Structures are given as structure tokens and as C-alpha cells.
C-alpha positions as CSV (number, residue, x, y, z in Angstrom):
1,X,0.1,-0.1,0.1
2,X,1.5,3.2,-1.0
3,X,0.7,6.6,-2.6
4,X,1.1,7.7,-6.3
5,X,1.7,11.0,-8.1
6,X,2.1,12.4,-11.3
7,X,1.8,14.8,-14.3
8,X,1.7,14.6,-18.2
9,X,2.3,17.5,-20.2
10,X,1.5,16.4,-23.8
11,X,3.8,19.1,-25.7
12,X,6.8,19.3,-23.5
13,X,9.6,17.6,-24.7
14,X,12.1,18.3,-21.9
15,X,12.4,16.6,-18.9
16,X,9.9,17.3,-16.0
17,X,11.0,19.2,-13.2
18,X,11.6,17.0,-10.1
19,X,10.6,19.5,-7.6
20,X,7.3,19.5,-9.0
21,X,6.7,15.7,-8.4
22,X,8.4,16.0,-4.8
23,X,5.9,18.6,-3.7
24,X,3.1,16.6,-4.8
25,X,4.4,13.5,-3.2
26,X,5.0,15.5,0.0
27,X,1.0,15.5,0.4
28,X,0.9,11.9,0.9
29,X,3.8,11.0,3.3
30,X,1.4,9.1,5.4
31,X,0.5,6.7,2.4
32,X,4.1,5.6,2.2
33,X,6.5,6.7,4.9
34,X,9.2,4.1,4.0
35,X,10.7,5.5,0.8
36,X,10.2,8.1,-2.0
37,X,10.8,7.6,-5.7
38,X,10.9,9.9,-8.6
39,X,11.1,9.5,-12.4
40,X,10.9,12.4,-14.6
41,X,11.5,12.1,-18.7
42,X,10.2,14.1,-21.3
43,X,7.0,15.6,-20.3
44,X,6.3,13.0,-17.8
45,X,6.7,13.1,-14.1
46,X,6.0,10.1,-11.7
47,X,6.2,10.4,-8.0
48,X,6.0,7.5,-5.4
49,X,5.6,7.1,-1.6
50,X,6.0,3.6,-0.5
51,X,4.9,1.6,2.6
52,X,7.2,-1.6,2.2
53,X,5.2,-4.7,2.1
54,X,6.8,-7.3,-0.2
55,X,10.1,-7.3,-1.4
56,X,11.4,-4.9,1.1
57,X,14.9,-4.4,-0.3
58,X,14.0,-4.6,-4.3
59,X,10.5,-3.2,-4.2
60,X,11.5,0.6,-5.1
61,X,9.3,2.4,-7.5
62,X,8.9,3.7,-10.2
63,X,10.0,0.5,-11.9
64,X,10.8,0.1,-15.5
65,X,11.2,-2.7,-18.1
66,X,14.7,-3.7,-19.4
67,X,15.1,-0.8,-22.0
68,X,13.3,1.9,-19.9
69,X,10.6,2.5,-22.5
70,X,7.7,1.5,-19.9
71,X,7.4,3.0,-16.5
72,X,4.9,1.9,-13.9
73,X,3.8,2.8,-10.2
74,X,1.4,0.2,-8.3
75,X,-0.7,1.5,-5.1
76,X,-1.9,-1.8,-3.7
77,X,-1.3,-5.7,-4.1
78,X,-1.3,-7.9,-6.9
79,X,-2.0,-11.6,-5.2
80,X,-1.7,-13.7,-8.4
81,X,1.9,-12.0,-9.4
82,X,3.9,-15.3,-8.4
83,X,1.6,-17.1,-10.9
84,X,1.8,-14.3,-13.7
85,X,5.5,-14.1,-13.2
86,X,5.9,-17.7,-13.9
87,X,4.0,-17.5,-17.0
88,X,5.8,-14.3,-18.3
89,X,9.4,-16.1,-17.5
90,X,8.2,-18.9,-19.5
91,X,7.6,-16.5,-22.5
92,X,11.0,-15.0,-22.4
93,X,10.9,-12.2,-20.0
94,X,13.4,-11.3,-17.5
95,X,12.9,-9.9,-14.1
96,X,15.3,-7.6,-12.0
97,X,13.3,-7.8,-8.7
98,X,10.8,-10.3,-7.0
99,X,8.2,-7.3,-6.5
100,X,4.5,-7.7,-7.6
101,X,5.0,-4.2,-9.4
102,X,7.6,-5.4,-12.0
103,X,4.9,-8.1,-13.2
104,X,2.9,-5.2,-14.6
105,X,5.7,-4.0,-17.0
106,X,6.1,-7.2,-18.4
107,X,2.4,-8.1,-18.7
108,X,1.7,-4.8,-20.4
109,X,4.6,-5.8,-22.9
110,X,2.8,-9.1,-23.4
111,X,-0.7,-8.0,-23.9
112,X,-1.1,-4.2,-23.9
113,X,-4.4,-2.8,-22.4
114,X,-5.7,-6.4,-21.9
115,X,-3.2,-6.6,-19.0
116,X,-5.5,-5.3,-16.1
117,X,-7.8,-7.8,-16.4
118,X,-5.4,-10.4,-15.8
119,X,-4.7,-9.0,-12.3
120,X,-6.4,-10.3,-9.2
121,X,-5.6,-7.8,-6.4
122,X,-6.5,-4.2,-5.2
123,X,-4.5,-1.3,-7.0
124,X,-4.2,2.1,-8.5
125,X,-1.7,1.5,-11.6
126,X,0.3,4.6,-13.6
127,X,2.0,3.4,-16.4
128,X,4.1,5.4,-19.0
129,X,5.0,4.2,-22.6
130,X,7.7,6.5,-23.7
131,X,7.4,5.2,-27.1
132,X,3.7,5.9,-27.7
133,X,3.9,9.0,-25.4
134,X,0.8,7.7,-23.7
135,X,-0.4,7.5,-19.7
136,X,-2.4,4.6,-18.8
137,X,-4.2,5.0,-15.2
138,X,-6.2,1.9,-14.0
139,X,-8.2,0.9,-10.9
140,X,-9.0,-2.2,-9.5
141,X,-12.5,-3.7,-10.0
142,X,-14.4,-2.5,-6.9
143,X,-12.3,0.7,-6.1
144,X,-10.2,-0.4,-3.1
145,X,-7.5,1.9,-4.0
146,X,-8.2,5.3,-5.1
147,X,-7.2,7.3,-8.3
148,X,-8.1,10.8,-8.9
149,X,-6.9,12.9,-12.2
150,X,-7.4,16.4,-13.5
151,X,-6.9,16.9,-17.3
152,X,-7.1,19.7,-19.8
153,X,-5.7,20.4,-23.0
154,X,-2.2,20.9,-21.8
155,X,-1.7,18.2,-19.2
156,X,-3.2,15.6,-16.9
157,X,-2.2,15.4,-13.2
158,X,-2.9,12.4,-11.3
159,X,-2.7,11.2,-7.5
160,X,-3.8,8.9,-4.8
161,X,-5.5,11.7,-3.2
162,X,-7.2,15.1,-4.2
163,X,-4.8,16.9,-2.3
164,X,-1.8,15.7,-4.7
165,X,-3.7,17.5,-7.6
166,X,-3.9,20.7,-5.5
167,X,-0.2,20.4,-4.9
168,X,0.6,20.4,-8.7
169,X,-0.9,24.0,-8.9
170,X,-3.2,25.5,-11.4
171,X,-6.0,23.3,-10.9
172,X,-9.2,25.6,-10.2
173,X,-11.0,24.8,-6.8
174,X,-14.5,25.5,-8.1
175,X,-16.9,23.6,-6.2
176,X,-18.8,21.2,-8.5
177,X,-22.3,22.0,-7.6
178,X,-23.9,18.7,-9.0
179,X,-21.5,16.9,-6.8
180,X,-22.4,18.7,-3.6
181,X,-26.2,17.9,-4.6
182,X,-25.1,14.1,-4.6
183,X,-23.3,14.7,-1.4
184,X,-26.3,15.9,0.6
185,X,-28.4,12.7,-0.7
186,X,-25.9,10.0,-0.4
187,X,-23.3,11.2,2.4
188,X,-20.7,11.1,-0.1
189,X,-19.5,11.8,-3.6
190,X,-20.2,9.0,-6.2
191,X,-17.6,8.5,-8.9
192,X,-16.7,9.7,-11.3
193,X,-17.1,13.1,-10.0
194,X,-15.4,14.9,-7.0
195,X,-16.2,17.8,-5.1
196,X,-14.1,19.8,-7.5
197,X,-15.4,20.6,-11.2
198,X,-12.0,20.0,-12.7
199,X,-11.1,16.7,-10.9
200,X,-12.2,13.3,-11.3
201,X,-12.1,9.8,-10.3
202,X,-11.0,7.0,-12.2
203,X,-14.1,4.5,-12.1
204,X,-13.8,1.0,-10.3
205,X,-13.1,-1.5,-13.0
206,X,-12.0,1.2,-15.7
207,X,-8.8,2.4,-17.0
208,X,-8.0,5.6,-18.9
209,X,-5.7,5.9,-21.7
210,X,-4.4,9.6,-22.1
211,X,-2.2,10.9,-25.0
212,X,-1.9,14.3,-26.9
213,X,-5.4,15.7,-26.9
214,X,-7.4,12.8,-26.3
215,X,-8.6,10.8,-23.1
216,X,-10.2,7.4,-23.5
217,X,-12.0,5.4,-20.8
218,X,-12.5,1.9,-20.9
219,X,-14.3,-0.7,-18.8
220,X,-12.6,-3.8,-18.3
221,X,-14.6,-5.8,-15.8
222,X,-18.1,-5.7,-14.4
223,X,-20.4,-8.0,-12.1
224,X,-23.1,-9.8,-13.6
225,X,-26.2,-11.3,-12.0
226,X,-27.4,-12.6,-15.3
227,X,-26.7,-16.3,-14.7
228,X,-27.8,-18.0,-11.7
229,X,-26.6,-21.4,-10.8
230,X,-28.7,-24.5,-9.8
231,X,-27.0,-25.9,-6.7
232,X,-28.1,-27.4,-3.3
233,X,-27.7,-25.4,-0.1
234,X,-25.1,-28.0,0.9
235,X,-23.1,-27.5,-2.5
236,X,-23.4,-23.5,-1.9
237,X,-22.1,-24.0,1.3
238,X,-19.0,-25.9,0.2
239,X,-18.1,-23.5,-2.8
240,X,-18.5,-20.4,-0.2
241,X,-16.1,-22.1,2.2
242,X,-13.5,-23.0,-0.4
243,X,-13.9,-19.6,-2.0
244,X,-13.3,-17.4,1.1
245,X,-10.4,-19.9,2.0
246,X,-8.6,-19.1,-1.3
247,X,-9.4,-15.7,-1.1
248,X,-8.2,-15.4,2.3
249,X,-4.9,-17.5,1.5
250,X,-3.6,-15.3,-1.3
251,X,-4.2,-12.2,1.1
252,X,-1.6,-13.6,3.6
253,X,1.7,-12.9,1.8
254,X,3.6,-10.0,3.3
255,X,7.1,-9.6,4.4
256,X,5.8,-7.3,7.5
257,X,3.5,-8.2,10.4
258,X,0.1,-9.2,9.3
259,X,-3.1,-9.5,11.5
260,X,-6.8,-8.6,11.2
261,X,-9.7,-6.3,12.4
262,X,-12.3,-8.2,14.6
263,X,-15.4,-6.5,15.5
264,X,-17.1,-9.9,16.5
265,X,-19.7,-9.7,13.5
266,X,-20.1,-12.6,11.0
267,X,-17.9,-11.2,8.3
268,X,-14.6,-10.3,10.3
269,X,-15.2,-13.5,12.2
270,X,-15.2,-15.6,9.5
271,X,-12.0,-14.2,7.8
272,X,-10.1,-14.5,11.1
273,X,-11.5,-18.2,11.6
274,X,-10.5,-18.7,8.0
275,X,-6.9,-17.1,8.7
276,X,-6.5,-19.3,11.7
277,X,-6.8,-22.5,9.8
278,X,-4.4,-21.3,7.1
279,X,-1.6,-19.8,9.2
280,X,0.8,-21.6,11.3
281,X,1.1,-19.2,14.0
282,X,-1.8,-17.4,16.3
283,X,-3.6,-14.7,14.2
284,X,-3.0,-11.2,15.6
285,X,-6.6,-9.6,16.1
286,X,-7.2,-6.2,16.8
287,X,-10.3,-4.6,18.0
288,X,-11.8,-1.4,20.1
289,X,-14.3,-0.9,22.5
290,X,-16.4,2.1,23.7
291,X,-17.7,3.1,27.1
292,X,-21.3,3.4,26.2
293,X,-22.7,-0.2,26.0
294,X,-25.1,0.4,23.1
295,X,-22.0,1.2,20.9
296,X,-19.8,-1.6,22.3
297,X,-18.9,-4.9,20.4
298,X,-15.7,-5.7,22.3
299,X,-17.3,-8.7,24.0
300,X,-18.3,-10.2,20.9
301,X,-14.5,-9.7,19.5
302,X,-13.4,-11.2,22.9
303,X,-15.2,-14.4,22.6
304,X,-14.3,-14.9,18.8
305,X,-10.5,-14.2,19.6
306,X,-10.8,-16.9,22.4
307,X,-12.5,-19.5,20.0
308,X,-9.6,-19.1,17.6
309,X,-7.0,-18.4,20.3
310,X,-5.7,-15.4,18.4
311,X,-3.0,-12.9,19.9
312,X,-5.8,-10.3,20.7
313,X,-5.3,-6.7,21.3
314,X,-8.2,-4.8,22.5
315,X,-8.4,-1.1,23.6
316,X,-11.3,1.1,25.0
317,X,-11.2,4.4,23.2
318,X,-13.2,7.3,24.3
319,X,-13.6,9.2,20.7
320,X,-13.4,12.7,20.6
321,X,-14.8,14.5,17.6
322,X,-12.9,17.7,18.6
323,X,-9.8,16.1,18.8
324,X,-10.1,13.9,15.6
325,X,-12.3,16.4,13.2
326,X,-9.6,18.5,11.6
327,X,-7.5,15.4,11.0
328,X,-10.4,13.3,9.2
329,X,-11.2,16.4,7.0
330,X,-7.8,16.7,5.8
331,X,-7.2,13.0,4.9
332,X,-10.8,12.8,3.1
333,X,-10.1,15.7,1.0
334,X,-13.7,16.3,0.1
335,X,-16.9,16.3,2.2
336,X,-17.7,12.8,3.7
337,X,-20.5,12.3,6.0
338,X,-20.4,8.9,7.2
339,X,-19.4,9.3,10.9
340,X,-18.1,5.7,11.4
341,X,-15.2,7.1,9.9
342,X,-14.1,8.0,13.5
343,X,-14.1,4.3,14.9
344,X,-12.5,3.2,11.8
345,X,-9.8,5.6,12.5
346,X,-9.5,4.4,15.8
347,X,-9.3,0.7,15.1
348,X,-6.5,1.6,12.4
349,X,-4.6,3.2,15.0
350,X,-4.9,0.3,17.5
351,X,-4.0,-2.1,14.6
352,X,-0.9,-0.4,13.4
353,X,0.7,-0.4,16.8
354,X,1.0,-4.5,16.0
355,X,0.9,-4.9,12.3
356,X,1.5,-3.5,9.1
357,X,-1.2,-5.2,7.3
358,X,-4.5,-6.1,8.4
359,X,-7.4,-8.3,6.8
360,X,-11.0,-7.0,7.5
361,X,-14.7,-8.4,6.7
362,X,-15.8,-5.5,4.1
363,X,-18.0,-6.5,1.5
364,X,-19.9,-9.1,2.9
365,X,-22.9,-7.0,3.5
366,X,-23.4,-5.7,0.0
367,X,-22.2,-9.2,-1.7
368,X,-24.5,-11.4,0.6
369,X,-27.4,-9.0,1.5
370,X,-26.7,-8.3,5.0
371,X,-28.0,-5.1,5.4
372,X,-31.6,-4.4,7.3
373,X,-32.6,-2.2,4.4
374,X,-32.6,-5.2,2.0
375,X,-35.0,-6.8,4.2
376,X,-37.1,-3.6,4.3
377,X,-37.0,-2.9,0.6
378,X,-38.1,-6.8,-0.2
379,X,-41.3,-6.2,2.0
380,X,-42.1,-3.0,0.4
381,X,-42.0,-4.2,-3.0
382,X,-44.0,-7.0,-2.1
383,X,-46.6,-4.7,-1.4
384,X,-45.9,-2.8,-4.5
385,X,-46.3,-5.7,-6.7
386,X,-49.9,-6.3,-5.0
387,X,-51.0,-2.7,-5.4
388,X,-51.1,-0.8,-8.7
389,X,-48.8,2.3,-9.0
390,X,-51.8,4.8,-9.5
391,X,-53.4,3.6,-6.2
392,X,-50.2,3.8,-4.3
393,X,-49.3,7.3,-5.7
394,X,-52.9,8.4,-4.7
395,X,-53.1,6.8,-1.3
396,X,-49.6,6.4,0.1
397,X,-48.2,9.8,-1.6
398,X,-50.5,12.1,0.6
399,X,-50.0,9.9,3.6
400,X,-46.3,10.3,3.3
401,X,-46.7,14.1,3.0
402,X,-49.3,14.5,6.1
403,X,-48.2,11.8,8.3
404,X,-45.9,13.1,11.1
405,X,-42.2,12.1,11.4
406,X,-42.5,11.1,14.6
407,X,-38.6,10.2,14.8
408,X,-38.9,10.2,18.7
409,X,-41.7,7.5,18.6
410,X,-41.4,3.8,18.7
411,X,-40.6,2.2,15.3
412,X,-43.8,0.6,14.7
413,X,-45.6,4.1,14.8
414,X,-43.4,5.9,12.6
415,X,-44.6,5.5,8.9
416,X,-43.8,8.7,7.1
417,X,-40.9,7.3,5.1
418,X,-42.5,4.3,4.5
419,X,-45.6,5.8,3.0
420,X,-43.3,8.1,1.1
421,X,-41.5,5.2,-0.2
422,X,-44.4,3.0,-1.3
423,X,-46.1,5.8,-3.5
424,X,-42.9,5.4,-5.6
425,X,-41.0,2.9,-8.1
426,X,-38.6,0.5,-6.4
427,X,-35.6,2.4,-7.4
428,X,-37.3,5.7,-6.2
429,X,-38.2,4.1,-3.1
430,X,-35.0,2.7,-2.2
431,X,-33.3,5.8,-3.1
432,X,-35.7,7.8,-0.8
433,X,-34.8,5.2,2.2
434,X,-31.0,5.5,2.1
435,X,-30.8,9.4,1.5
436,X,-29.4,11.6,4.1
437,X,-31.5,14.6,3.1
438,X,-34.7,13.1,1.1
439,X,-35.7,14.8,-2.0
440,X,-38.2,17.1,-0.4
441,X,-36.1,18.1,2.4
442,X,-33.1,18.7,0.3
443,X,-34.9,21.3,-1.7
444,X,-35.3,23.0,1.6
445,X,-31.7,22.9,2.5
446,X,-30.3,24.7,-0.6
447,X,-30.9,28.3,-1.1
448,X,-33.1,29.2,-3.7
449,X,-30.2,30.5,-5.7
450,X,-28.4,27.4,-5.4
451,X,-31.4,25.4,-6.1
452,X,-31.9,27.2,-9.3
453,X,-28.3,26.7,-10.4
454,X,-28.7,22.8,-10.3
455,X,-31.7,23.4,-13.1
456,X,-33.2,20.0,-13.4
457,X,-30.5,18.2,-11.8
458,X,-31.7,15.1,-9.8
459,X,-29.2,12.8,-8.0
460,X,-31.6,10.0,-8.5
461,X,-30.4,9.7,-12.1
462,X,-26.7,8.6,-10.8
463,X,-28.7,5.9,-9.1
464,X,-30.9,5.1,-12.1
465,X,-27.7,4.6,-14.4
466,X,-26.3,1.8,-12.5
467,X,-30.0,0.2,-11.7
468,X,-30.5,0.1,-15.1
469,X,-27.3,-1.4,-16.1
470,X,-27.6,-4.3,-13.9
471,X,-28.2,-7.4,-16.0
472,X,-30.9,-9.0,-14.0
473,X,-34.8,-8.2,-13.4
474,X,-34.4,-9.6,-9.8
475,X,-35.0,-6.4,-7.4
476,X,-32.8,-7.5,-4.8
477,X,-29.9,-8.2,-7.0
478,X,-30.1,-4.8,-8.8
479,X,-30.1,-2.9,-5.6
480,X,-27.0,-4.9,-4.6
481,X,-25.3,-4.0,-8.0
482,X,-26.3,-0.5,-7.3
483,X,-24.7,-0.4,-3.7
484,X,-21.4,-2.2,-5.0
485,X,-21.0,0.6,-7.7
486,X,-21.8,3.4,-5.3
487,X,-22.1,2.9,-1.4
488,X,-19.4,0.1,-1.2
489,X,-16.8,2.4,-3.4
490,X,-17.2,5.8,-2.4
491,X,-18.3,5.4,1.1
492,X,-17.2,2.0,2.7
493,X,-13.9,1.6,1.1
494,X,-13.1,5.4,0.6
495,X,-13.6,5.4,4.6
496,X,-11.4,2.3,5.3
497,X,-8.7,3.6,2.8
498,X,-8.4,7.2,4.1
499,X,-8.5,6.2,7.6
500,X,-6.0,3.5,7.4
501,X,-3.6,5.2,5.4
502,X,-3.7,8.0,7.7
503,X,-1.9,5.8,10.0
504,X,0.2,3.8,7.2
505,X,-1.8,0.8,7.7
506,X,-2.6,-1.5,4.7
507,X,-6.2,-3.2,4.8
508,X,-7.3,-6.2,2.7
509,X,-10.6,-7.4,2.0
510,X,-11.0,-11.2,1.2
511,X,-14.8,-10.8,0.6
512,X,-14.0,-8.4,-2.1
513,X,-12.0,-10.8,-4.2
514,X,-13.5,-10.4,-7.5
515,X,-13.4,-14.1,-8.3
516,X,-15.6,-14.8,-4.8
517,X,-17.6,-11.9,-5.9
518,X,-18.6,-13.4,-9.4
519,X,-19.5,-16.7,-7.6
520,X,-21.7,-15.1,-4.7
521,X,-23.4,-13.2,-7.7
522,X,-24.6,-16.5,-9.0
523,X,-26.4,-17.5,-5.8
524,X,-30.2,-16.8,-6.0
525,X,-31.5,-14.1,-4.0
526,X,-33.7,-16.3,-1.9
527,X,-30.6,-17.7,-0.3
528,X,-29.0,-14.6,0.4
529,X,-32.3,-12.8,1.9
530,X,-34.2,-15.8,3.3
531,X,-37.3,-14.1,4.8
532,X,-36.0,-11.7,7.5
533,X,-32.6,-13.4,7.4
534,X,-29.8,-11.7,5.6
535,X,-26.9,-13.6,4.4
536,X,-28.6,-16.5,5.0
537,X,-26.2,-19.0,3.1
538,X,-23.2,-17.4,4.3
539,X,-24.2,-17.9,7.7
540,X,-25.1,-21.8,7.1
541,X,-21.8,-22.3,5.3
542,X,-19.9,-20.7,8.4
543,X,-22.1,-22.6,10.9
544,X,-19.2,-25.2,11.5
545,X,-16.8,-22.4,12.2
546,X,-18.8,-20.0,14.4
547,X,-21.3,-20.3,17.2
548,X,-25.0,-19.3,16.8
549,X,-24.5,-16.3,19.0
550,X,-22.1,-14.7,16.7
551,X,-24.0,-16.0,13.5
552,X,-27.4,-14.7,14.5
553,X,-26.8,-12.0,16.8
554,X,-28.5,-8.4,15.7
555,X,-26.3,-6.4,13.4
556,X,-24.8,-3.7,15.4
557,X,-22.6,-1.2,13.0
558,X,-19.7,0.6,13.6
559,X,-21.4,3.7,15.3
560,X,-20.7,6.4,17.8
561,X,-23.0,8.6,20.3
562,X,-23.1,11.5,17.6
563,X,-26.4,12.6,18.8
564,X,-25.2,13.1,22.3
565,X,-22.1,14.9,21.1
566,X,-24.2,17.6,19.2
567,X,-25.9,18.3,22.6
568,X,-22.6,18.5,24.6
569,X,-19.1,18.6,23.4
570,X,-19.7,19.7,19.7
571,X,-22.4,22.0,20.6
572,X,-20.8,25.2,21.1
573,X,-18.5,24.5,17.6
574,X,-21.0,23.2,15.7
575,X,-23.4,26.1,16.4
576,X,-20.6,28.6,15.5
577,X,-19.8,26.7,12.5
578,X,-23.4,26.6,11.1
579,X,-24.5,29.9,11.8
580,X,-21.7,32.4,11.9
581,X,-21.7,32.9,8.3
582,X,-23.8,32.4,5.3
583,X,-22.3,30.5,2.3
584,X,-25.1,31.2,-0.1
585,X,-25.5,27.4,-0.7
586,X,-27.1,26.3,2.5
587,X,-30.1,27.9,3.9
588,X,-29.9,29.5,7.5
589,X,-33.4,29.0,8.5
590,X,-33.6,25.4,7.4
591,X,-30.2,25.0,9.4
592,X,-31.4,26.5,12.4
593,X,-35.0,24.4,12.1
594,X,-33.0,21.0,12.3
595,X,-30.5,22.5,14.7
596,X,-33.5,23.3,17.3
597,X,-35.3,20.1,16.1
598,X,-32.2,18.2,17.5
599,X,-31.5,20.3,20.8
600,X,-35.0,20.0,21.7
601,X,-35.3,16.1,21.3
602,X,-37.9,16.3,18.9
603,X,-35.9,14.6,16.0
604,X,-32.5,12.8,15.9
605,X,-31.1,15.1,13.2
606,X,-27.6,14.1,14.1
607,X,-26.8,12.4,10.6
608,X,-28.2,15.7,9.1
609,X,-25.9,18.0,10.9
610,X,-22.8,16.0,10.5
611,X,-23.1,15.9,7.2
612,X,-23.5,19.9,7.0
613,X,-20.8,20.1,9.5
614,X,-18.3,18.0,7.4
615,X,-19.0,20.2,4.3
616,X,-18.4,23.4,6.2
617,X,-15.3,22.0,7.9
618,X,-13.9,20.7,4.4
619,X,-14.5,24.4,2.9
620,X,-12.6,25.9,5.8
621,X,-10.0,23.5,5.3
622,X,-9.3,23.7,1.6
623,X,-10.3,27.1,1.0
624,X,-12.9,26.1,-1.7
């Protein structure tokens, strides 16, 4: 795990100045504290910061082929590089190191642009072909590793973080208004947008080819739900056990200390259990606990650690938003509203004291339908299928407008969001249910002037693009595909990457192995979500490894007492940030309304307030 930066000026024929590349590199030292590498050629500058994981002595980057025509940088890991190296050596290629990065150079020599689909791993890759004067930028299939770029008619700049692009000088900092609109719906900015109009994310499963006057984007991988396989439950269980074992095995290669995150949930516990069967020494496991009982999972993690006799490290943390907020804003580079970034940072910090590489359980919920919202969406769709659209619009639409929110009341009498959702199509209902600010509220959040500047833009269209691309009619599979393309990539994986890289920790995710994902996509939906039980077939597959109290406990999530903070330690600072100035974007009257609702305990507005606070703090930090 490392950081990359670079710049390609199309017309420049002299060597690019090293000091510019070094300045870009300096913004991401945290991603790679062990080494710096710079290559500058005619119009090209490559910068690299290294966190040494494999081939500690010989893995210096950037790295070239034998004649220096090709140069490459890799942020991430290629897990199948030993097999690729063996194949390439058989075809006459010669290697100077035993690093996985060198494999990419020779793979490109052999297969050209087709090389990326042959990689198994997590990666952001920059490859320079000096003979063709072409730059290639590639990102792994689900976006575990970030890659940003900004291009105009004269140059393209790129890097592992947005701050790299800002350090190159000359990139405009104008806010992308549509991206900001997306942010207040999603809590993150979905690719390919960034918060800046001038910058974009390379999309997962894609690569860019940049040459003079032209940038071409190519999709090299997508996840298909089209072909289901007819297997018995026992056969599916056996396949899942095998695929998880293999996905975990290839992620154990490391020349530095390696361990795992352990929350005590089914996904991280399954990964730790699998590691314990593969490793010859006890697994190093790391977890955090909280003083507040309703947020504390440490007891479950302790139970799993004891079961697998791991070398367990646990710390009780007292998260301080005031202490950590500015750090998080700086590391995330753009507004990011998922407050679980706070505990993710703390558990990464605990893990880094003991290991350099940690395996985690990310991806299980999206792949295997573990989120409670999938179950709620399933039952809403059953009702939709029995009541015609015109009836639902005529009955549930008005109920959704008139019914009070009742956020303080028991769940069974809360109906506003459900009525709103039932009056809509399946996609609209799902979008409504997961939005931070639902469409009606978002219009009131923005000032009239800002709302007018958006024209007819609607964040729902971002979701519709992915939803319609899913090659299935199954409604659960369609929202799984949607979540994998949006929430997984730009929330979950962005959160883990920035929080772990802030402390120079590499995180690997066996449940996001693309070969495992392709197999899981062939499992019928009824075996993922079975009645009210999510991850049904995965739980059955893991039942020989994990006890019932882990398999069937209520999903807790990685949460913090945000609502309480806004009434106590964050109150003064947040009120000042929200109301001491008017940015012309957010309506002060609506902000005052949701602030007062929260302070009086009438409505839990913590997620809304956090999203606004993170935007305002980002704006302060990056002077946008």
C-alpha cells in the first residue's frame, strides 16, 4: 500500500522538474513513509511514496522494463503475481526484482491494455509508455484503491488523493454543484465526480488512456447477476467455504507483520476463523471498545478471539470528535458524512501498533445481502407488486406528506418514510430510504439561488444509471449491484482507505475478491435474503466454524454517540460553524430548524448535522 502522484504535459519535450513531483509526493507521505521514488522524463513526472510490504529491499518504485521504455507505479497488491511471473518468464521475460509491481510492466509488454483484466488484487496503477507517449491509469474492480485525475488541453495530473492534484498548482478549486447535491443525498460523492469541477475519480473496473489531445476511458470488468446456478444449499456452502479460504490465502503474503480487524460480527469473524486455519501461528487480532454499552462490540470480538486462540489486542477508546475532526477532514479531501470514519480511524490506529497489514470483513453485506434495508425493501416491493402504481401514488403519497415524522416514537408507529417510499417505484423508494436528506428536504436545505443553479439535475439519475445497467430483473440483485457501484466504493472503501492510510496501515478484504464476488452473484437471491434473514447461505456455510451467538446476533454497525455529542461537546463549535456565516449554498433558516429540532429532542438530526458540519469544515480547510 502506497501513494502515487504524477503529471503528463502533452507537448513538453524536456525532462519534467523533479521539485514539482516531490511537492506532490509530500502531501501523501502518510500513505508511504518508508521510501520516495521519482522518475522524470520528457513531459512526464512520476512520484511514489512507499509503505514496504513485499520485497522490502527490491521493491523501489517507479520501476521500468529492461530498456526503460515503460515505467509503472502500483498502489496496492497483486495477489496472483507469482503465477503471472512464472507465465511471463516462460515467455522469455526477465525480472530484476521479486516485487509484484515489476510483473505489470512485463504483462503490458505481452498483452497491452488487456493486462489489467489479468490482475487479481487491489490496485491503482500508472503506466507510462514513452515510445507511444501514452499514459495509462487503471483502478481495481471495486475501487479499493483510490485514483484521482484532472485533465485539460495541455496536461493531465493524477494522484492517490485529491490533495496531490492541488499541490501541482493551477487546478481550479471551483465546487462541482452537482457533486455537492449528490453529497447531501448520499453522504459521499459518487464516482466519477469529485467535489471539484476540474477533478474526477477513475471509476472502479476502468482504465484511462491519455495521449496528446485525447483521453479514452475503458471498462475492463463488470459484475454480472444474469446467470444463476442451480446448486443445493450444501453445495453452495461448500463453494463459499472454498472461495473464502482461497481469497484469504492469497491475501496472507507479506514480508511485514500481518493480522486482522475483529469486530465480532460474522464477516470479520469468518475471515479470522479462516486465517486461523491457514496460518502456522496465532492470528493477531485487533478491536476497539466503547464505554457506551449500546455501541460496544468488544465482548463479541473477545469471544471470537478466544475461540480461535488469537493474539488479541483490544483498547477501549473515548472518541473525541473535537480532537479528530480536523484530521479526518484533511485526510478525506472532500466532504464525507459517514461518521463511522471516526471509529474506523481509531481501530486502524490500534492495529498499526501491532501490524502493518490487516485483513477485514468489508464487502460481506453488499455481496450477501446483510443490510437490514434489503429486507425492508423486499417487503415494500412485495406490497408494491400487489397494489397498482396509481393507487399507491394516490393513497400513500398524501399519507407520506401529511403523516408526522415521529422520529422520537417507537418504530412501529413511524410511517412517514415508509408511506413516501411505497408511493414510488422500487428505485425511487430505495433512494428515498437511504438518502441523508430526502428529495423534499434537500430542496429546503439549499438556498433558492443554489437550487436554481442546479436546473433539472437530480441525484436519482446517478442511481438510475447503475440500476438500469444491472443485467437482471431481480429487484434485490439490482440494488446490490447499485450499492456495489456506489455505496461500497465511495463510502465504505473510501472510509477504510483514508482511515487506514492516515496511520500507514494496509487493509485487505477477502470478501471483495473479484472471483469470489462473481461466484456469489450466481447465488439465487432467496438464498441470500431468506425471509427476514440476510446472509442466509453464508451463515449456514460458516456454521461449522462460528457459534450461533455470533452468526445470529443483531447487526450492530460501527457507530458513535453522535446525537449526544451535538448536545454536549460538539454543540458550541457546531453552532458557530453553522450560523456565524452564510455561504449562499445552505439555507440558514432550514439549518436553524433542524438544529433546534435536535437540541429539543424532537428529532434525531445527528446524521443531517454531521453532513453539514463536514461540508463546512472541508470548505474551511481547503479554502474552496
